[in-house]
Structures are given as structure tokens and as C-alpha cells.
TIKOLLO-564367 format. One record per residue (C-alpha): x, y, z. Coordinates in nm, 2 decimals, always signed. Example, Ala and Ser with C-alpha at 12.3 -4.5 7.8 and 13.67 -1.06 7.14 Angstrom:
[site [+1.23,-0.45,+0.78]]
[site [+1.37,-0.11,+0.71]]
// end
This chain:
[site [+11.07,+6.07,+22.77]]
[site [+11.31,+6.02,+22.53]]
[site [+11.25,+5.90,+22.17]]
[site [+11.55,+5.85,+21.96]]
[site [+11.49,+5.94,+21.57]]
[site [+11.62,+5.79,+21.25]]
[site [+11.73,+6.02,+20.98]]
[site [+11.68,+5.84,+20.64]]
[site [+11.92,+5.83,+20.35]]
[site [+11.95,+6.10,+20.10]]
[site [+11.76,+6.13,+19.80]]
[site [+11.91,+5.90,+19.50]]
[site [+11.64,+6.06,+19.26]]
[site [+11.47,+5.86,+18.99]]
[site [+11.58,+5.64,+18.71]]
[site [+11.67,+5.85,+18.37]]
[site [+11.81,+5.80,+18.07]]
[site [+12.10,+5.96,+17.83]]
[site [+12.21,+5.93,+17.51]]
[site [+12.57,+6.06,+17.36]]
[site [+12.76,+6.04,+17.03]]
[site [+13.06,+5.83,+17.04]]
[site [+13.33,+6.06,+17.05]]
[site [+13.15,+6.24,+17.36]]
[site [+13.37,+6.18,+17.71]]
[site [+13.10,+5.98,+17.96]]
[site [+13.16,+6.18,+18.30]]
[site [+12.97,+6.16,+18.63]]
[site [+12.82,+6.50,+18.58]]
[site [+12.67,+6.37,+18.29]]
[site [+12.47,+6.08,+18.45]]
[site [+12.39,+6.28,+18.74]]
[site [+12.24,+6.54,+18.51]]
[site [+12.07,+6.29,+18.37]]
[site [+11.82,+6.15,+18.70]]
[site [+11.51,+6.24,+18.74]]
[site [+11.34,+6.38,+19.09]]
[site [+11.55,+6.56,+19.29]]
[site [+11.88,+6.37,+19.37]]
[site [+12.15,+6.46,+19.63]]
[site [+12.50,+6.51,+19.57]]
[site [+12.78,+6.29,+19.70]]
[site [+12.66,+5.96,+19.60]]
[site [+12.87,+5.73,+19.40]]
[site [+12.82,+5.58,+19.07]]
[site [+12.91,+5.24,+18.96]]
[site [+13.05,+5.09,+18.74]]
[site [+13.29,+5.38,+18.66]]
[site [+13.13,+5.57,+18.36]]
[site [+13.28,+5.44,+18.02]]
[site [+13.05,+5.39,+17.73]]
[site [+12.70,+5.27,+17.67]]
[site [+12.51,+5.05,+17.96]]
[site [+12.35,+5.11,+18.28]]
[site [+12.50,+5.33,+18.57]]
[site [+12.34,+5.31,+18.91]]
[site [+12.40,+5.60,+19.18]]
[site [+12.38,+5.54,+19.53]]
[site [+12.29,+5.69,+19.83]]
[site [+12.41,+5.48,+20.13]]
[site [+12.18,+5.41,+20.39]]
[site [+12.26,+5.54,+20.76]]
[site [+12.33,+5.31,+21.06]]
[site [+12.13,+5.16,+21.21]]
[site [+11.93,+5.17,+20.86]]
[site [+12.06,+4.94,+20.63]]
[site [+11.89,+5.00,+20.30]]
[site [+12.05,+5.23,+20.05]]
[site [+11.86,+5.46,+19.80]]
[site [+11.96,+5.37,+19.46]]
[site [+11.87,+5.53,+19.10]]
[site [+11.99,+5.42,+18.74]]
[site [+12.06,+5.59,+18.45]]
[site [+12.09,+5.41,+18.12]]
[site [+12.36,+5.52,+17.87]]
[site [+12.36,+5.53,+17.47]]
[site [+12.59,+5.55,+17.25]]
[site [+12.54,+5.69,+16.90]]
[site [+12.79,+5.57,+16.66]]
[site [+12.96,+5.88,+16.41]]
[site [+12.87,+5.94,+16.05]]
[site [+13.12,+5.83,+15.82]]
[site [+13.33,+6.17,+15.69]]
[site [+13.29,+6.37,+15.40]]
[site [+13.62,+6.47,+15.17]]
[site [+13.65,+6.83,+15.00]]
[site [+13.90,+6.88,+14.71]]
[site [+13.98,+7.19,+14.61]]
[site [+14.07,+7.29,+14.23]]
[site [+14.35,+7.57,+14.31]]
[site [+14.31,+7.94,+14.13]]
[site [+14.58,+8.00,+13.86]]
[site [+14.77,+8.27,+13.74]]
[site [+14.62,+8.34,+13.36]]
[site [+14.77,+8.56,+13.08]]
[site [+14.73,+8.95,+13.17]]
[site [+14.84,+8.87,+13.49]]
[site [+14.52,+8.77,+13.64]]
[site [+14.39,+8.50,+13.92]]
[site [+14.13,+8.29,+13.77]]
[site [+13.91,+7.94,+13.85]]
[site [+13.94,+7.79,+14.21]]
[site [+13.65,+7.58,+14.37]]
[site [+13.56,+7.32,+14.64]]
[site [+13.44,+6.96,+14.50]]
[site [+13.29,+6.71,+14.70]]
[site [+13.46,+6.45,+14.66]]
[site [+13.29,+6.18,+14.92]]
[site [+12.95,+6.30,+15.00]]
[site [+12.80,+6.25,+15.34]]
[site [+12.56,+5.95,+15.38]]
[site [+12.21,+5.94,+15.36]]
[site [+12.07,+6.08,+15.64]]
[site [+12.33,+6.32,+15.74]]
[site [+12.41,+6.68,+15.63]]
[site [+12.72,+6.85,+15.52]]
[site [+12.79,+7.09,+15.80]]
[site [+13.03,+7.40,+15.81]]
[site [+13.22,+7.49,+16.11]]
[site [+13.46,+7.85,+16.18]]
[site [+13.71,+7.64,+16.35]]
[site [+13.77,+7.25,+16.45]]
[site [+13.61,+7.27,+16.78]]
[site [+13.29,+7.28,+16.61]]
[site [+13.12,+7.61,+16.67]]
[site [+12.90,+7.80,+16.46]]
[site [+12.77,+7.51,+16.27]]
[site [+12.59,+7.60,+15.94]]
[site [+12.49,+7.39,+15.60]]
[site [+12.62,+7.73,+15.34]]
[site [+12.90,+7.61,+15.15]]
[site [+13.26,+7.86,+15.18]]
[site [+13.28,+8.06,+14.86]]
[site [+13.65,+8.01,+14.74]]
[site [+13.87,+8.31,+14.77]]
[site [+14.11,+8.29,+14.46]]
[site [+14.36,+8.52,+14.62]]
[site [+14.37,+8.44,+14.97]]
[site [+14.45,+8.12,+15.13]]
[site [+14.13,+7.97,+15.33]]
[site [+14.08,+7.70,+15.61]]
[site [+13.74,+7.52,+15.60]]
[site [+13.61,+7.26,+15.87]]
[site [+13.32,+7.04,+15.79]]
[site [+13.18,+6.70,+15.85]]
[site [+12.87,+6.49,+15.82]]
[site [+12.61,+6.54,+16.06]]
[site [+12.34,+6.28,+16.18]]
[site [+11.97,+6.42,+16.13]]
[site [+11.84,+6.25,+16.41]]
[site [+12.11,+6.20,+16.68]]
[site [+12.31,+6.54,+16.59]]
[site [+12.62,+6.36,+16.63]]
[site [+12.91,+6.46,+16.36]]
[site [+13.20,+6.27,+16.19]]
[site [+13.52,+6.38,+16.25]]
[site [+13.61,+6.74,+16.19]]
[site [+13.78,+6.79,+15.83]]
[site [+13.99,+7.06,+15.78]]
[site [+14.12,+7.22,+15.45]]
[site [+14.32,+7.48,+15.40]]
[site [+14.38,+7.63,+15.01]]
[site [+14.67,+7.74,+14.86]]
[site [+14.54,+8.00,+14.58]]
[site [+14.79,+8.08,+14.28]]
[site [+15.01,+8.35,+14.25]]
[site [+15.09,+8.60,+13.99]]
[site [+15.44,+8.67,+13.95]]
[site [+15.56,+8.96,+13.78]]
[site [+15.93,+8.91,+13.64]]
[site [+16.19,+9.16,+13.76]]
[site [+16.19,+9.47,+13.49]]
[site [+16.51,+9.35,+13.24]]
[site [+16.86,+9.57,+13.31]]
[site [+17.06,+9.57,+13.06]]
[site [+17.45,+9.63,+13.02]]
[site [+17.62,+9.76,+12.74]]
[site [+17.99,+9.74,+12.63]]
[site [+18.11,+10.01,+12.42]]
[site [+18.20,+9.95,+12.08]]
[site [+18.56,+9.85,+11.98]]
[site [+18.82,+9.94,+11.71]]
[site [+18.74,+9.54,+11.59]]
[site [+18.38,+9.48,+11.70]]
[site [+18.05,+9.70,+11.75]]
[site [+17.93,+9.76,+12.10]]
[site [+17.71,+9.44,+12.26]]
[site [+17.41,+9.42,+12.54]]
[site [+17.34,+9.16,+12.76]]
[site [+17.02,+9.10,+12.99]]
[site [+17.19,+9.09,+13.32]]
[site [+16.88,+8.93,+13.53]]
[site [+16.84,+8.68,+13.22]]
[site [+16.59,+8.42,+13.29]]
[site [+16.59,+8.15,+13.06]]
[site [+16.19,+8.08,+13.12]]
[site [+16.09,+8.44,+13.01]]
[site [+16.03,+8.56,+12.67]]
[site [+16.16,+8.86,+12.59]]
[site [+16.00,+9.10,+12.35]]
[site [+16.18,+9.43,+12.18]]
[site [+16.04,+9.73,+12.07]]
[site [+16.15,+9.85,+11.83]]
[site [+16.12,+9.46,+11.72]]
[site [+16.44,+9.30,+11.57]]
[site [+16.67,+9.19,+11.85]]
[site [+16.63,+8.88,+12.03]]
[site [+16.80,+8.75,+12.37]]
[site [+16.99,+8.41,+12.35]]
[site [+17.18,+8.21,+12.61]]
[site [+17.32,+8.42,+12.92]]
[site [+17.12,+8.71,+12.85]]
[site [+17.36,+8.85,+12.48]]
[site [+17.08,+9.03,+12.30]]
[site [+17.21,+9.00,+11.90]]
[site [+17.08,+9.14,+11.59]]
[site [+17.08,+9.51,+11.75]]
[site [+17.10,+9.77,+11.49]]
[site [+17.36,+10.03,+11.64]]
[site [+17.28,+10.39,+11.68]]
[site [+16.90,+10.22,+11.72]]
[site [+16.74,+10.24,+12.10]]
[site [+16.55,+10.01,+12.22]]
[site [+16.36,+9.88,+12.53]]
[site [+16.29,+9.51,+12.64]]
[site [+15.99,+9.33,+12.86]]
[site [+16.01,+9.01,+13.00]]
[site [+15.73,+8.75,+13.02]]
[site [+15.66,+8.42,+13.19]]
[site [+15.35,+8.35,+13.03]]
[site [+15.10,+8.51,+13.22]]
[site [+15.25,+8.85,+13.37]]
[site [+15.48,+9.10,+13.17]]
[site [+15.74,+9.37,+13.35]]
[site [+15.81,+9.67,+13.30]]
[site [+16.02,+9.78,+13.04]]
[site [+16.39,+9.82,+13.08]]
[site [+16.56,+10.19,+13.02]]
[site [+16.63,+10.29,+12.74]]
[site [+16.94,+10.15,+12.55]]
[site [+17.16,+10.13,+12.22]]
[site [+17.47,+9.99,+12.11]]
[site [+17.74,+10.22,+11.91]]
[site [+17.85,+10.05,+11.56]]
[site [+18.27,+9.95,+11.53]]
[site [+18.48,+10.21,+11.53]]
[site [+18.64,+10.33,+11.22]]
[site [+18.96,+10.18,+11.12]]
[site [+19.15,+10.35,+10.86]]
[site [+19.26,+10.18,+10.56]]
[site [+19.61,+10.02,+10.55]]
[site [+19.83,+10.27,+10.37]]
[site [+19.86,+10.15,+10.01]]
[site [+20.24,+10.32,+9.89]]
[site [+20.38,+10.42,+9.55]]
[site [+20.76,+10.42,+9.53]]
[site [+20.92,+10.58,+9.22]]
[site [+21.22,+10.43,+9.06]]
[site [+21.60,+10.62,+9.14]]
[site [+21.71,+10.83,+8.88]]
[site [+22.09,+10.96,+8.76]]
[site [+21.96,+11.33,+8.90]]
[site [+21.77,+11.18,+9.25]]
[site [+21.70,+10.91,+9.47]]
[site [+21.36,+10.69,+9.43]]
[site [+21.05,+10.84,+9.66]]
[site [+20.77,+10.72,+9.81]]
[site [+20.40,+10.85,+9.85]]
[site [+20.12,+10.68,+10.04]]
[site [+19.84,+10.72,+9.75]]
[site [+19.54,+10.67,+9.98]]
[site [+19.67,+10.97,+10.21]]
[site [+19.45,+11.15,+10.47]]
[site [+19.57,+11.44,+10.63]]
[site [+19.35,+11.37,+10.93]]
[site [+19.55,+11.05,+11.06]]
[site [+19.89,+11.01,+11.18]]
[site [+20.12,+10.82,+11.02]]
[site [+20.37,+10.55,+11.19]]
[site [+20.67,+10.40,+11.04]]
[site [+20.87,+10.10,+11.09]]
[site [+21.16,+10.17,+11.17]]
[site [+21.12,+10.49,+11.27]]
[site [+21.25,+10.83,+11.10]]
[site [+21.05,+10.85,+10.80]]
[site [+20.72,+11.07,+10.81]]
[site [+20.45,+11.15,+10.57]]
[site [+20.36,+11.50,+10.46]]
[site [+20.14,+11.67,+10.22]]
[site [+19.97,+11.46,+9.98]]
[site [+20.14,+11.15,+10.14]]
[site [+20.51,+11.20,+10.04]]
[site [+20.74,+11.03,+10.23]]
[site [+21.05,+11.21,+10.33]]
[site [+21.36,+11.09,+10.53]]
[site [+21.33,+10.78,+10.43]]
[site [+21.72,+10.57,+10.40]]
[site [+21.76,+10.41,+10.09]]
[site [+21.78,+10.05,+10.03]]
[site [+21.60,+10.02,+10.39]]
[site [+21.25,+9.83,+10.42]]
[site [+20.97,+10.01,+10.57]]
[site [+20.59,+9.97,+10.70]]
[site [+20.37,+10.26,+10.77]]
[site [+20.02,+10.24,+10.96]]
[site [+19.77,+10.48,+10.98]]
[site [+19.62,+10.59,+11.31]]
[site [+19.29,+10.87,+11.35]]
[site [+19.32,+10.91,+11.71]]
[site [+19.10,+10.59,+11.82]]
[site [+19.17,+10.31,+11.62]]
[site [+19.52,+10.19,+11.39]]
[site [+19.56,+10.04,+11.07]]
[site [+19.68,+9.71,+10.95]]
[site [+20.08,+9.77,+10.84]]
[site [+20.10,+9.86,+10.47]]
[site [+20.30,+9.60,+10.30]]
[site [+20.70,+9.64,+10.28]]
[site [+20.87,+9.93,+10.07]]
[site [+21.19,+10.09,+10.03]]
[site [+21.37,+10.33,+9.76]]
[site [+21.68,+10.29,+9.59]]
[site [+21.99,+10.54,+9.61]]
[site [+22.06,+10.77,+9.32]]
[site [+22.20,+10.63,+9.05]]
[site [+22.61,+10.71,+8.98]]
[site [+22.69,+10.93,+8.66]]
[site [+23.05,+10.88,+8.56]]
[site [+23.30,+11.13,+8.60]]
[site [+23.31,+11.37,+8.31]]
[site [+23.58,+11.24,+8.04]]
[site [+23.89,+11.46,+8.03]]
[site [+24.11,+11.46,+7.71]]
[site [+24.47,+11.47,+7.66]]
[site [+24.58,+11.55,+7.34]]
[site [+24.94,+11.51,+7.18]]
[site [+25.03,+11.75,+6.91]]
[site [+25.06,+11.63,+6.51]]
[site [+25.45,+11.58,+6.42]]
[site [+25.62,+11.52,+6.10]]
[site [+25.58,+11.17,+6.13]]
[site [+25.20,+11.13,+6.25]]
[site [+24.90,+11.30,+6.30]]
[site [+24.84,+11.42,+6.69]]
[site [+24.67,+11.21,+6.96]]
[site [+24.42,+11.21,+7.20]]
[site [+24.39,+11.01,+7.52]]
[site [+24.08,+11.00,+7.79]]
[site [+24.30,+10.99,+8.09]]
[site [+24.03,+10.91,+8.34]]
[site [+23.93,+10.61,+8.10]]
[site [+23.72,+10.37,+8.26]]
[site [+23.69,+10.01,+8.05]]
[site [+23.33,+9.98,+8.21]]
[site [+23.16,+10.28,+8.08]]
[site [+23.06,+10.33,+7.69]]
[site [+23.23,+10.65,+7.52]]
[site [+23.00,+10.83,+7.27]]
[site [+23.15,+11.10,+7.04]]
[site [+22.97,+11.41,+6.88]]
[site [+22.99,+11.40,+6.62]]
[site [+23.03,+11.07,+6.59]]
[site [+23.29,+10.82,+6.45]]
[site [+23.55,+10.83,+6.67]]
[site [+23.61,+10.57,+6.97]]
[site [+23.79,+10.51,+7.29]]
[site [+24.00,+10.20,+7.29]]
[site [+24.26,+10.05,+7.55]]
[site [+24.36,+10.30,+7.75]]
[site [+24.13,+10.55,+7.63]]
[site [+24.32,+10.66,+7.31]]
[site [+24.12,+10.74,+6.98]]
[site [+24.30,+10.72,+6.64]]
[site [+24.06,+10.97,+6.43]]
[site [+24.21,+11.31,+6.49]]
[site [+24.13,+11.54,+6.24]]
[site [+23.84,+11.71,+6.40]]
[site [+23.67,+11.83,+6.66]]
[site [+23.46,+11.61,+6.88]]
[site [+23.25,+11.61,+7.23]]
[site [+23.32,+11.32,+7.44]]
[site [+23.05,+11.16,+7.64]]
[site [+23.10,+10.82,+7.93]]
[site [+22.80,+10.67,+8.04]]
[site [+22.83,+10.35,+8.29]]
// end
């Protein structure tokens, strides 16, 4: 005898419930896991999983049977809490070049029935209610949310990255020194000058102005300088100093003596310095021991400068000498003998009407043509112009 058997459909399990948070994606796997009993795989869920509501799991009947096996999972979706807000007060660089301050502040707290919770990343790993400690020197990122004390659902996870202050030490000042000249002392300039910094000199006295130009230095004094930005101070610069203005010789002063009947005029540099070199314009003269000037051309106007090998003085005032004065020729006298009718006569044969003639002893005089009417004595005759 043959008996035909009929296999029942696979089990759909028994009804169950499922509670999920709003941000959880509802899947068939979650629904299947909520079934009780011993459901078999391979069934069909309806409707398509999406949010709260009942979902039916069906194991279809096997022909000729017509009754399906079914089970229902009722899904509850919990709302998520409101998100908190944490802000920071960042650390700042203080006097002494140290970072100070910095903290977290809960600006918007969690609602009643929820707890502020921190995570190690934005996926919600490693939850803890212990607040992190602000790091004054190193940036850090914290992740946080409000967690419902009953459902365990959390708000959107918030992210906060800190930006701690930075203590920046100014660059060590570099100083460029220019040499002294005959017209000015040396100068010093801070080549990496920053108008936002304050510059302090050791020893005190100088100041740094626009463009880094240093003023009020004492020539020959060695200085260092530091830069300060209000929080941090640089290393001291290398030692520097300036030289005083180079010494320029005094302007020569020239004393001129008048020409005489025996010699031409002379000129002497009264503030003569044997260590200087004297240059005349126009060229020709030279200055010797005691400042006496030689080789001048009478009637030519000169100036003279003094040079110490580094600097040259201002030119003297113009000076010149006169040629030796002209001495008249010695008078020559022609005497004619006396006669029976007249005394002898004397005549200056090289007579010059522009000269004055003086006799010794006094008495005679020279008239037109150089004649003299007095002839009973011996005389000496002088002529001067």
C-alpha cells in the first residue's frame, strides 16, 4: 500500500518586538533576530523594512497545502536626544613665553534624562562620561553626544577640535653697521626689524626706529639688543658698536706779511700741523716747517686745504702776496767846475721827477732837470719813490 505524505511549511517562529534608535537603519536581519521560537530562514518580510510598525515574516505553504506559517515583529523607533554644545577657551601665550589657560565649557547642556557622553571617535566607540582635560600645547579633537538614560539612544555625535595658542620667539636681531665717514659717525640698523616688536639694548640708551635705524648710540660703546613681542624675548644679538665721525683737519688760516723794499710779501699757515699734507690751488706753492709757504707767485690768489690721510679740510680763504717793492736807482750827480763868473753846479743825471730827493746834510733841493743851486758844501744825496 502506498500512502502520499504532505510536508508542512518551514516554521516562521513566534512574534517578537524590536526597539531601535532613530538613526538605526532597519534591516531584515534585525527583524529576523527579533523573532522568537525557531524560525527558519528563507521567508519573506512585508512590508519592506522602514521605520516603526508591524512587520510580517512569512514561510509559504507547500502545495497542495494552502496555509502559510507567519510571525510578526513590532518595531518601536526611539527619538534621539537634542545635541549638546561644548565650546573652548583656547590657551594663550603669556609674558614669560609660557602658554596659560584653556578649557572646555558646556554651552548647551543635555536635556533631563540624558547624560553627556564622550567617545574616542565619531562612530561612538569607547563611551565614557569622564570629561577630557584640555591640552594647553597640543591640538586635540573630542567627540561627544547626549545619551538617553532609558533607551541608550544618543544625539548626533559632535566634533570639536582645539587650537591652542603658540608661543613664538622673535628672531634674534641682526645688526648691520656702516663705517664712520669724514662727515658723520657710523650708523647701525636692525636688518630684520619688526615694528610689532619692542627692542631693548644693553647697556641702555639707544632706541630702534622706523626701518630698524638705531639712534642715540655712544660711539665706541659695545651693545647687544633683544626683540620682544609682548610674550617672548629673543636671544641677544651679537655685540656691535659704531665709530665716531672721522677727524677732519681744521681749515688752514694763512697770515700774509706785506712786501718790503728788501723782500716780497710772505704767507704762513698759522695753524700748521706737520702731520697734515697741504694742497694749494692753483698748484705750485708748498708748506714747510712752521707753516711757511714757499714758491708762491706774487699777485696770484691761492687757497689751501689740509689732509690728514683720511679727511680733507674746507679750503682756506683766498690769499696772495705782493712782489718786493721797487727801490729807485742810486742818483748819479754831474758837477761842473766854478768859473770867474759863477760857482760850480751839480746835476742829477738820472733824475726822475716822480722821486723825492733828500740831501745830507739838509739844504739843497733838486729841481727840474735835477740841478742844484747850492754848491758851497759837500752833500750826500738820497732818492726815494
